[in-house]
PQR file with spaces between the fields and no chain letter, atoms N, CA, C, O and H, PARSE charges and radii, in Angstrom:
ATOM       1  N    MET     1     -11.936  -92.307   44.503 -0.4000 1.5000
ATOM       2  CA   MET     1     -11.296  -91.007   44.630 -0.0000 2.0000
ATOM       3  C    MET     1     -12.373  -89.963   44.892  0.5500 1.7000
ATOM       4  O    MET     1     -13.254  -89.765   44.055 -0.5500 1.4000
ATOM       5  N    ALA     2     -12.320  -89.314   46.005 -0.4000 1.5000
ATOM       6  CA   ALA     2     -13.321  -88.310   46.367 -0.0000 2.0000
ATOM       7  C    ALA     2     -13.221  -87.098   45.445  0.5500 1.7000
ATOM       8  O    ALA     2     -12.127  -86.624   45.139 -0.5500 1.4000
ATOM       9  H    ALA     2     -11.604  -89.475   46.685  0.4000 1.0000
ATOM      10  N    GLY     3     -14.363  -86.612   45.014 -0.4000 1.5000
ATOM      11  CA   GLY     3     -14.398  -85.423   44.185 -0.0000 2.0000
ATOM      12  C    GLY     3     -14.153  -85.677   42.705  0.5500 1.7000
ATOM      13  O    GLY     3     -14.154  -84.739   41.908 -0.5500 1.4000
ATOM      14  H    GLY     3     -15.251  -86.997   45.263  0.4000 1.0000
ATOM      15  N    ALA     4     -13.944  -86.934   42.330 -0.4000 1.5000
ATOM      16  CA   ALA     4     -13.707  -87.240   40.916 -0.0000 2.0000
ATOM      17  C    ALA     4     -14.996  -87.047   40.124  0.5500 1.7000
ATOM      18  O    ALA     4     -16.086  -87.362   40.602 -0.5500 1.4000
ATOM      19  H    ALA     4     -13.944  -87.696   42.978  0.4000 1.0000
ATOM      20  N    ARG     5     -14.857  -86.532   38.927 -0.4000 1.5000
ATOM      21  CA   ARG     5     -16.009  -86.346   38.039 -0.0000 2.0000
ATOM      22  C    ARG     5     -15.734  -87.114   36.759  0.5500 1.7000
ATOM      23  O    ARG     5     -14.710  -86.905   36.108 -0.5500 1.4000
ATOM      24  H    ARG     5     -13.971  -86.276   38.539  0.4000 1.0000
ATOM      25  N    ASN     6     -16.644  -87.996   36.401 -0.4000 1.5000
ATOM      26  CA   ASN     6     -16.463  -88.823   35.218 -0.0000 2.0000
ATOM      27  C    ASN     6     -16.963  -88.126   33.960  0.5500 1.7000
ATOM      28  O    ASN     6     -17.968  -87.415   33.975 -0.5500 1.4000
ATOM      29  H    ASN     6     -17.476  -88.166   36.930  0.4000 1.0000
ATOM      30  N    ILE     7     -16.243  -88.346   32.886 -0.4000 1.5000
ATOM      31  CA   ILE     7     -16.631  -87.821   31.576 -0.0000 2.0000
ATOM      32  C    ILE     7     -17.717  -88.719   30.998  0.5500 1.7000
ATOM      33  O    ILE     7     -17.577  -89.942   30.986 -0.5500 1.4000
ATOM      34  H    ILE     7     -15.427  -88.924   32.874  0.4000 1.0000
ATOM      35  N    VAL     8     -18.804  -88.107   30.515 -0.4000 1.5000
ATOM      36  CA   VAL     8     -19.871  -88.887   29.887 -0.0000 2.0000
ATOM      37  C    VAL     8     -19.959  -88.649   28.384  0.5500 1.7000
ATOM      38  O    VAL     8     -20.534  -89.464   27.663 -0.5500 1.4000
ATOM      39  H    VAL     8     -18.917  -87.114   30.524  0.4000 1.0000
ATOM      40  N    GLU     9     -19.391  -87.535   27.900 -0.4000 1.5000
ATOM      41  CA   GLU     9     -19.448  -87.259   26.472 -0.0000 2.0000
ATOM      42  C    GLU     9     -18.340  -86.279   26.084  0.5500 1.7000
ATOM      43  O    GLU     9     -18.000  -85.370   26.841 -0.5500 1.4000
ATOM      44  H    GLU     9     -18.924  -86.873   28.486  0.4000 1.0000
ATOM      45  N    VAL    10     -17.791  -86.483   24.895 -0.4000 1.5000
ATOM      46  CA   VAL    10     -16.793  -85.572   24.327 -0.0000 2.0000
ATOM      47  C    VAL    10     -17.276  -85.187   22.939  0.5500 1.7000
ATOM      48  O    VAL    10     -17.508  -86.052   22.095 -0.5500 1.4000
ATOM      49  H    VAL    10     -18.068  -87.221   24.280  0.4000 1.0000
ATOM      50  N    LEU    11     -17.428  -83.889   22.702 -0.4000 1.5000
ATOM      51  CA   LEU    11     -17.888  -83.382   21.416 -0.0000 2.0000
ATOM      52  C    LEU    11     -16.779  -82.541   20.792  0.5500 1.7000
ATOM      53  O    LEU    11     -16.072  -81.816   21.492 -0.5500 1.4000
ATOM      54  H    LEU    11     -17.239  -83.186   23.388  0.4000 1.0000
ATOM      55  N    THR    12     -16.634  -82.641   19.481 -0.4000 1.5000
ATOM      56  CA   THR    12     -15.657  -81.814   18.789 -0.0000 2.0000
ATOM      57  C    THR    12     -16.348  -81.013   17.694  0.5500 1.7000
ATOM      58  O    THR    12     -17.346  -81.444   17.117 -0.5500 1.4000
ATOM      59  H    THR    12     -17.208  -83.230   18.913  0.4000 1.0000
ATOM      60  N    GLU    13     -15.796  -79.849   17.426 -0.4000 1.5000
ATOM      61  CA   GLU    13     -16.277  -78.991   16.349 -0.0000 2.0000
ATOM      62  C    GLU    13     -15.055  -78.426   15.627  0.5500 1.7000
ATOM      63  O    GLU    13     -13.977  -78.303   16.208 -0.5500 1.4000
ATOM      64  H    GLU    13     -14.985  -79.499   17.895  0.4000 1.0000
ATOM      65  N    TYR    14     -15.242  -78.091   14.373 -0.4000 1.5000
ATOM      66  CA   TYR    14     -14.157  -77.526   13.581 -0.0000 2.0000
ATOM      67  C    TYR    14     -14.741  -76.413   12.720  0.5500 1.7000
ATOM      68  O    TYR    14     -15.732  -76.606   12.016 -0.5500 1.4000
ATOM      69  H    TYR    14     -16.118  -78.191   13.902  0.4000 1.0000
ATOM      70  N    TYR    15     -14.114  -75.260   12.790 -0.4000 1.5000
ATOM      71  CA   TYR    15     -14.555  -74.122   11.982 -0.0000 2.0000
ATOM      72  C    TYR    15     -13.393  -73.634   11.132  0.5500 1.7000
ATOM      73  O    TYR    15     -12.249  -73.579   11.583 -0.5500 1.4000
ATOM      74  H    TYR    15     -13.308  -75.104   13.361  0.4000 1.0000
ATOM      75  N    ARG    16     -13.708  -73.287    9.910 -0.4000 1.5000
ATOM      76  CA   ARG    16     -12.748  -72.666    8.997 -0.0000 2.0000
ATOM      77  C    ARG    16     -13.260  -71.244    8.789  0.5500 1.7000
ATOM      78  O    ARG    16     -14.297  -71.036    8.159 -0.5500 1.4000
ATOM      79  H    ARG    16     -14.637  -73.332    9.544  0.4000 1.0000
ATOM      80  N    VAL    17     -12.526  -70.269    9.323 -0.4000 1.5000
ATOM      81  CA   VAL    17     -12.971  -68.877    9.360 -0.0000 2.0000
ATOM      82  C    VAL    17     -12.227  -68.070    8.302  0.5500 1.7000
ATOM      83  O    VAL    17     -11.026  -67.842    8.445 -0.5500 1.4000
ATOM      84  H    VAL    17     -11.684  -70.439    9.835  0.4000 1.0000
ATOM      85  N    PRO    18     -12.910  -67.630    7.243 -0.5600 1.5000
ATOM      86  CA   PRO    18     -12.229  -66.854    6.213  0.2800 2.0000
ATOM      87  C    PRO    18     -11.843  -65.467    6.726  0.5500 1.7000
ATOM      88  O    PRO    18     -12.556  -64.864    7.527 -0.5500 1.4000
ATOM      89  N    LEU    19     -10.724  -64.985    6.257 -0.4000 1.5000
ATOM      90  CA   LEU    19     -10.279  -63.638    6.605 -0.0000 2.0000
ATOM      91  C    LEU    19     -10.776  -62.657    5.544  0.5500 1.7000
ATOM      92  O    LEU    19     -10.901  -63.031    4.378 -0.5500 1.4000
ATOM      93  H    LEU    19     -10.144  -65.475    5.606  0.4000 1.0000
ATOM      94  N    PRO    20     -11.059  -61.419    5.922 -0.5600 1.5000
ATOM      95  CA   PRO    20     -11.536  -60.431    4.948  0.2800 2.0000
ATOM      96  C    PRO    20     -10.536  -60.212    3.815  0.5500 1.7000
ATOM      97  O    PRO    20     -10.918  -59.939    2.677 -0.5500 1.4000
ATOM      98  N    GLU    21      -9.240  -60.338    4.147 -0.4000 1.5000
ATOM      99  CA   GLU    21      -8.193  -60.257    3.126 -0.0000 2.0000
ATOM     100  C    GLU    21      -7.016  -61.089    3.612  0.5500 1.7000
ATOM     101  O    GLU    21      -6.822  -61.222    4.820 -0.5500 1.4000
ATOM     102  H    GLU    21      -8.930  -60.560    5.071  0.4000 1.0000
ATOM     103  N    PRO    22      -6.223  -61.654    2.703 -0.5600 1.5000
ATOM     104  CA   PRO    22      -5.081  -62.490    3.097  0.2800 2.0000
ATOM     105  C    PRO    22      -4.079  -61.698    3.944  0.5500 1.7000
ATOM     106  O    PRO    22      -3.880  -60.500    3.743 -0.5500 1.4000
ATOM     107  N    ILE    23      -3.452  -62.405    4.902 -0.4000 1.5000
ATOM     108  CA   ILE    23      -2.401  -61.806    5.727 -0.0000 2.0000
ATOM     109  C    ILE    23      -1.178  -62.711    5.683  0.5500 1.7000
ATOM     110  O    ILE    23      -1.295  -63.906    5.414 -0.5500 1.4000
ATOM     111  H    ILE    23      -3.613  -63.378    5.066  0.4000 1.0000
ATOM     112  N    GLY    24      -0.020  -62.150    5.943 -0.4000 1.5000
ATOM     113  CA   GLY    24       1.205  -62.924    5.969 -0.0000 2.0000
ATOM     114  C    GLY    24       2.384  -62.022    6.276  0.5500 1.7000
ATOM     115  O    GLY    24       2.261  -60.798    6.323 -0.5500 1.4000
ATOM     116  H    GLY    24       0.075  -61.178    6.161  0.4000 1.0000
ATOM     117  N    ASP    25       3.532  -62.656    6.485 -0.4000 1.5000
ATOM     118  CA   ASP    25       4.756  -61.901    6.705 -0.0000 2.0000
ATOM     119  C    ASP    25       5.929  -62.737    6.194  0.5500 1.7000
ATOM     120  O    ASP    25       5.723  -63.801    5.610 -0.5500 1.4000
ATOM     121  H    ASP    25       3.632  -63.650    6.447  0.4000 1.0000
ATOM     122  N    ALA    26       7.142  -62.269    6.407 -0.4000 1.5000
ATOM     123  CA   ALA    26       8.313  -62.948    5.877 -0.0000 2.0000
ATOM     124  C    ALA    26       8.527  -64.328    6.508  0.5500 1.7000
ATOM     125  O    ALA    26       9.101  -65.213    5.874 -0.5500 1.4000
ATOM     126  H    ALA    26       7.309  -61.404    6.882  0.4000 1.0000
ATOM     127  N    LYS    27       8.075  -64.514    7.737 -0.4000 1.5000
ATOM     128  CA   LYS    27       8.287  -65.794    8.430 -0.0000 2.0000
ATOM     129  C    LYS    27       7.172  -66.801    8.137  0.5500 1.7000
ATOM     130  O    LYS    27       7.424  -68.005    8.074 -0.5500 1.4000
ATOM     131  H    LYS    27       7.609  -63.795    8.252  0.4000 1.0000
ATOM     132  N    HIS    28       5.950  -66.315    7.960 -0.4000 1.5000
ATOM     133  CA   HIS    28       4.796  -67.187    7.758 -0.0000 2.0000
ATOM     134  C    HIS    28       4.275  -67.025    6.337  0.5500 1.7000
ATOM     135  O    HIS    28       4.403  -65.963    5.728 -0.5500 1.4000
ATOM     136  H    HIS    28       5.745  -65.337    8.011  0.4000 1.0000
ATOM     137  N    ARG    29       3.699  -68.075    5.835 -0.4000 1.5000
ATOM     138  CA   ARG    29       3.128  -67.958    4.496 -0.0000 2.0000
ATOM     139  C    ARG    29       1.846  -67.136    4.546  0.5500 1.7000
ATOM     140  O    ARG    29       1.390  -66.767    5.628 -0.5500 1.4000
ATOM     141  H    ARG    29       3.596  -68.938    6.330  0.4000 1.0000
ATOM     142  N    VAL    30       1.276  -66.854    3.417 -0.4000 1.5000
ATOM     143  CA   VAL    30       0.048  -66.063    3.358 -0.0000 2.0000
ATOM     144  C    VAL    30      -1.125  -66.917    3.828  0.5500 1.7000
ATOM     145  O    VAL    30      -1.276  -68.064    3.406 -0.5500 1.4000
ATOM     146  H    VAL    30       1.647  -67.153    2.537  0.4000 1.0000
ATOM     147  N    HIS    31      -1.949  -66.356    4.699 -0.4000 1.5000
ATOM     148  CA   HIS    31      -3.117  -67.058    5.242 -0.0000 2.0000
ATOM     149  C    HIS    31      -4.392  -66.422    4.695  0.5500 1.7000
ATOM     150  O    HIS    31      -4.541  -65.200    4.690 -0.5500 1.4000
ATOM     151  H    HIS    31      -1.826  -65.425    5.043  0.4000 1.0000
ATOM     152  N    THR    32      -5.294  -67.260    4.242 -0.4000 1.5000
ATOM     153  CA   THR    32      -6.591  -66.776    3.755 -0.0000 2.0000
ATOM     154  C    THR    32      -7.704  -67.080    4.747  0.5500 1.7000
ATOM     155  O    THR    32      -8.829  -66.606    4.593 -0.5500 1.4000
ATOM     156  H    THR    32      -5.173  -68.252    4.246  0.4000 1.0000
ATOM     157  N    HIS    33      -7.383  -67.876    5.769 -0.4000 1.5000
ATOM     158  CA   HIS    33      -8.383  -68.262    6.770 -0.0000 2.0000
ATOM     159  C    HIS    33      -7.669  -68.748    8.039  0.5500 1.7000
ATOM     160  O    HIS    33      -6.467  -69.015    8.019 -0.5500 1.4000
ATOM     161  H    HIS    33      -6.469  -68.261    5.894  0.4000 1.0000
ATOM     162  N    PHE    34      -8.403  -68.857    9.112 -0.4000 1.5000
ATOM     163  CA   PHE    34      -7.954  -69.508   10.336 -0.0000 2.0000
ATOM     164  C    PHE    34      -8.759  -70.779   10.513  0.5500 1.7000
ATOM     165  O    PHE    34      -9.890  -70.873   10.035 -0.5500 1.4000
ATOM     166  H    PHE    34      -9.379  -68.641    9.129  0.4000 1.0000
ATOM     167  N    GLU    35      -8.187  -71.757   11.197 -0.4000 1.5000
ATOM     168  CA   GLU    35      -8.906  -72.973   11.545 -0.0000 2.0000
ATOM     169  C    GLU    35      -9.079  -72.997   13.057  0.5500 1.7000
ATOM     170  O    GLU    35      -8.144  -72.696   13.799 -0.5500 1.4000
ATOM     171  H    GLU    35      -7.269  -71.680   11.585  0.4000 1.0000
ATOM     172  N    LEU    36     -10.252  -73.348   13.502 -0.4000 1.5000
ATOM     173  CA   LEU    36     -10.599  -73.292   14.920 -0.0000 2.0000
ATOM     174  C    LEU    36     -11.172  -74.630   15.368  0.5500 1.7000
ATOM     175  O    LEU    36     -12.373  -74.854   15.223 -0.5500 1.4000
ATOM     176  H    LEU    36     -11.011  -73.592   12.900  0.4000 1.0000
ATOM     177  N    PRO    37     -10.330  -75.546   15.920 -0.5600 1.5000
ATOM     178  CA   PRO    37     -10.840  -76.782   16.496  0.2800 2.0000
ATOM     179  C    PRO    37     -11.276  -76.541   17.952  0.5500 1.7000
ATOM     180  O    PRO    37     -10.587  -75.866   18.717 -0.5500 1.4000
ATOM     181  N    ILE    38     -12.419  -77.099   18.306 -0.4000 1.5000
ATOM     182  CA   ILE    38     -12.998  -76.918   19.636 -0.0000 2.0000
ATOM     183  C    ILE    38     -13.358  -78.288   20.204  0.5500 1.7000
ATOM     184  O    ILE    38     -13.829  -79.157   19.470 -0.5500 1.4000
ATOM     185  H    ILE    38     -12.979  -77.648   17.685  0.4000 1.0000
ATOM     186  N    VAL    39     -13.143  -78.487   21.496 -0.4000 1.5000
ATOM     187  CA   VAL    39     -13.587  -79.715   22.170 -0.0000 2.0000
ATOM     188  C    VAL    39     -14.433  -79.321   23.379  0.5500 1.7000
ATOM     189  O    VAL    39     -14.083  -78.410   24.129 -0.5500 1.4000
ATOM     190  H    VAL    39     -12.761  -77.781   22.092  0.4000 1.0000
ATOM     191  N    LYS    40     -15.541  -80.018   23.550 -0.4000 1.5000
ATOM     192  CA   LYS    40     -16.404  -79.814   24.720 -0.0000 2.0000
ATOM     193  C    LYS    40     -16.493  -81.141   25.459  0.5500 1.7000
ATOM     194  O    LYS    40     -16.813  -82.170   24.865 -0.5500 1.4000
ATOM     195  H    LYS    40     -15.825  -80.759   22.941  0.4000 1.0000
ATOM     196  N    ILE    41     -16.208  -81.114   26.755 -0.4000 1.5000
ATOM     197  CA   ILE    41     -16.273  -82.309   27.595 -0.0000 2.0000
ATOM     198  C    ILE    41     -17.434  -82.133   28.562  0.5500 1.7000
ATOM     199  O    ILE    41     -17.510  -81.140   29.285 -0.5500 1.4000
ATOM     200  H    ILE    41     -15.948  -80.278   27.238  0.4000 1.0000
ATOM     201  N    ILE    42     -18.328  -83.098   28.565 -0.4000 1.5000
ATOM     202  CA   ILE    42     -19.494  -83.062   29.444 -0.0000 2.0000
ATOM     203  C    ILE    42     -19.284  -84.086   30.549  0.5500 1.7000
ATOM     204  O    ILE    42     -18.994  -85.253   30.284 -0.5500 1.4000
ATOM     205  H    ILE    42     -18.266  -83.905   27.978  0.4000 1.0000
ATOM     206  N    LEU    43     -19.432  -83.642   31.780 -0.4000 1.5000
ATOM     207  CA   LEU    43     -19.204  -84.494   32.941 -0.0000 2.0000
ATOM     208  C    LEU    43     -20.522  -85.013   33.503  0.5500 1.7000
ATOM     209  O    LEU    43     -21.589  -84.467   33.220 -0.5500 1.4000
ATOM     210  H    LEU    43     -19.667  -82.694   31.996  0.4000 1.0000
ATOM     211  N    GLU    44     -20.435  -86.078   34.303 -0.4000 1.5000
ATOM     212  CA   GLU    44     -21.636  -86.728   34.804 -0.0000 2.0000
ATOM     213  C    GLU    44     -22.492  -85.826   35.697  0.5500 1.7000
ATOM     214  O    GLU    44     -23.689  -86.069   35.850 -0.5500 1.4000
ATOM     215  H    GLU    44     -19.568  -86.522   34.533  0.4000 1.0000
ATOM     216  N    ASP    45     -21.902  -84.805   36.277 -0.4000 1.5000
ATOM     217  CA   ASP    45     -22.694  -83.890   37.107 -0.0000 2.0000
ATOM     218  C    ASP    45     -23.359  -82.792   36.275  0.5500 1.7000
ATOM     219  O    ASP    45     -23.990  -81.887   36.822 -0.5500 1.4000
ATOM     220  H    ASP    45     -20.930  -84.608   36.153  0.4000 1.0000
ATOM     221  N    GLY    46     -23.212  -82.879   34.928 -0.4000 1.5000
ATOM     222  CA   GLY    46     -23.847  -81.906   34.034 -0.0000 2.0000
ATOM     223  C    GLY    46     -22.980  -80.713   33.682  0.5500 1.7000
ATOM     224  O    GLY    46     -23.336  -79.921   32.810 -0.5500 1.4000
ATOM     225  H    GLY    46     -22.699  -83.614   34.484  0.4000 1.0000
ATOM     226  N    SER    47     -21.855  -80.581   34.347 -0.4000 1.5000
ATOM     227  CA   SER    47     -20.986  -79.446   34.010 -0.0000 2.0000
ATOM     228  C    SER    47     -20.270  -79.717   32.695  0.5500 1.7000
ATOM     229  O    SER    47     -20.107  -80.864   32.279 -0.5500 1.4000
ATOM     230  H    SER    47     -21.567  -81.225   35.056  0.4000 1.0000
ATOM     231  N    GLU    48     -19.850  -78.642   32.057 -0.4000 1.5000
ATOM     232  CA   GLU    48     -19.194  -78.720   30.762 -0.0000 2.0000
ATOM     233  C    GLU    48     -17.893  -77.930   30.801  0.5500 1.7000
ATOM     234  O    GLU    48     -17.802  -76.878   31.435 -0.5500 1.4000
ATOM     235  H    GLU    48     -19.982  -77.710   32.395  0.4000 1.0000
ATOM     236  N    GLU    49     -16.916  -78.447   30.127 -0.4000 1.5000
ATOM     237  CA   GLU    49     -15.637  -77.773   29.960 -0.0000 2.0000
ATOM     238  C    GLU    49     -15.389  -77.623   28.471  0.5500 1.7000
ATOM     239  O    GLU    49     -15.678  -78.537   27.699 -0.5500 1.4000
ATOM     240  H    GLU    49     -16.990  -79.301   29.612  0.4000 1.0000
ATOM     241  N    VAL    50     -14.857  -76.481   28.059 -0.4000 1.5000
ATOM     242  CA   VAL    50     -14.610  -76.223   26.638 -0.0000 2.0000
ATOM     243  C    VAL    50     -13.172  -75.767   26.459  0.5500 1.7000
ATOM     244  O    VAL    50     -12.661  -74.955   27.230 -0.5500 1.4000
ATOM     245  H    VAL    50     -14.622  -75.739   28.686  0.4000 1.0000
ATOM     246  N    GLY    51     -12.529  -76.304   25.431 -0.4000 1.5000
ATOM     247  CA   GLY    51     -11.178  -75.887   25.085 -0.0000 2.0000
ATOM     248  C    GLY    51     -11.091  -75.650   23.594  0.5500 1.7000
ATOM     249  O    GLY    51     -11.832  -76.251   22.816 -0.5500 1.4000
ATOM     250  H    GLY    51     -12.944  -76.964   24.805  0.4000 1.0000
ATOM     251  N    TYR    52     -10.193  -74.780   23.198 -0.4000 1.5000
ATOM     252  CA   TYR    52     -10.024  -74.508   21.771 -0.0000 2.0000
ATOM     253  C    TYR    52      -8.591  -74.082   21.488  0.5500 1.7000
ATOM     254  O    TYR    52      -7.833  -73.728   22.391 -0.5500 1.4000
ATOM     255  H    TYR    52      -9.591  -74.291   23.830  0.4000 1.0000
ATOM     256  N    THR    53      -8.254  -74.125   20.233 -0.4000 1.5000
ATOM     257  CA   THR    53      -7.002  -73.573   19.750 -0.0000 2.0000
ATOM     258  C    THR    53      -7.266  -73.064   18.339  0.5500 1.7000
ATOM     259  O    THR    53      -8.383  -73.199   17.839 -0.5500 1.4000
ATOM     260  H    THR    53      -8.871  -74.413   19.499  0.4000 1.0000
ATOM     261  N    TYR    54      -6.284  -72.494   17.702 -0.4000 1.5000
ATOM     262  CA   TYR    54      -6.461  -72.048   16.326 -0.0000 2.0000
ATOM     263  C    TYR    54      -5.163  -72.234   15.564  0.5500 1.7000
ATOM     264  O    TYR    54      -4.083  -72.329   16.148 -0.5500 1.4000
ATOM     265  H    TYR    54      -5.377  -72.384   18.108  0.4000 1.0000
ATOM     266  N    THR    55      -5.292  -72.285   14.263 -0.4000 1.5000
ATOM     267  CA   THR    55      -4.114  -72.318   13.401 -0.0000 2.0000
ATOM     268  C    THR    55      -4.255  -71.230   12.350  0.5500 1.7000
ATOM     269  O    THR    55      -5.341  -70.705   12.105 -0.5500 1.4000
ATOM     270  H    THR    55      -6.169  -72.208   13.789  0.4000 1.0000
ATOM     271  N    GLY    56      -3.142  -70.914   11.747 -0.4000 1.5000
ATOM     272  CA   GLY    56      -3.149  -69.929   10.668 -0.0000 2.0000
ATOM     273  C    GLY    56      -3.495  -70.553    9.340  0.5500 1.7000
ATOM     274  O    GLY    56      -2.894  -70.221    8.318 -0.5500 1.4000
ATOM     275  H    GLY    56      -2.260  -71.340   11.946  0.4000 1.0000
ATOM     276  N    GLY    57      -4.456  -71.452    9.343 -0.4000 1.5000
ATOM     277  CA   GLY    57      -4.938  -72.021    8.095 -0.0000 2.0000
ATOM     278  C    GLY    57      -4.323  -73.359    7.713  0.5500 1.7000
ATOM     279  O    GLY    57      -4.616  -73.874    6.634 -0.5500 1.4000
ATOM     280  H    GLY    57      -4.944  -71.721   10.173  0.4000 1.0000
ATOM     281  N    VAL    58      -3.476  -73.940    8.564 -0.4000 1.5000
ATOM     282  CA   VAL    58      -2.859  -75.222    8.246 -0.0000 2.0000
ATOM     283  C    VAL    58      -2.893  -76.116    9.485  0.5500 1.7000
ATOM     284  O    VAL    58      -2.518  -75.689   10.576 -0.5500 1.4000
ATOM     285  H    VAL    58      -3.237  -73.521    9.440  0.4000 1.0000
ATOM     286  N    GLY    59      -3.344  -77.360    9.309 -0.4000 1.5000
ATOM     287  CA   GLY    59      -3.248  -78.355   10.373 -0.0000 2.0000
ATOM     288  C    GLY    59      -4.376  -78.401   11.375  0.5500 1.7000
ATOM     289  O    GLY    59      -4.307  -79.176   12.329 -0.5500 1.4000
ATOM     290  H    GLY    59      -3.649  -77.707    8.422  0.4000 1.0000
ATOM     291  N    GLY    60      -5.409  -77.606   11.199 -0.4000 1.5000
ATOM     292  CA   GLY    60      -6.504  -77.581   12.168 -0.0000 2.0000
ATOM     293  C    GLY    60      -7.218  -78.912   12.317  0.5500 1.7000
ATOM     294  O    GLY    60      -7.606  -79.285   13.424 -0.5500 1.4000
ATOM     295  H    GLY    60      -5.465  -76.976   10.424  0.4000 1.0000
ATOM     296  N    LEU    61      -7.397  -79.631   11.225 -0.4000 1.5000
ATOM     297  CA   LEU    61      -8.059  -80.934   11.307 -0.0000 2.0000
ATOM     298  C    LEU    61      -7.183  -81.965   12.013  0.5500 1.7000
ATOM     299  O    LEU    61      -7.703  -82.890   12.636 -0.5500 1.4000
ATOM     300  H    LEU    61      -7.081  -79.329   10.325  0.4000 1.0000
ATOM     301  N    ALA    62      -5.871  -81.818   11.923 -0.4000 1.5000
ATOM     302  CA   ALA    62      -4.955  -82.756   12.592 -0.0000 2.0000
ATOM     303  C    ALA    62      -5.003  -82.597   14.101  0.5500 1.7000
ATOM     304  O    ALA    62      -4.771  -83.558   14.835 -0.5500 1.4000
ATOM     305  H    ALA    62      -5.449  -81.066   11.417  0.4000 1.0000
ATOM     306  N    ILE    63      -5.299  -81.407   14.564 -0.4000 1.5000
ATOM     307  CA   ILE    63      -5.355  -81.167   16.005 -0.0000 2.0000
ATOM     308  C    ILE    63      -6.527  -81.919   16.578  0.5500 1.7000
ATOM     309  O    ILE    63      -6.768  -81.861   17.784 -0.5500 1.4000
ATOM     310  H    ILE    63      -5.488  -80.627   13.967  0.4000 1.0000
């Protein structure tokens, strides 16, 4: 396949970011931190791609 780039490495990181004070509302429970999972994909040509998401303090490790 012309132009295909192969993945040579996948790195993951996870951050738990404390909030200065808890936040919440009637629909969501109170959050004391955010969770930030990050993935970095390194391709054979040396280029890198990065993706991330966040949660309101629940389920970040599951992602």
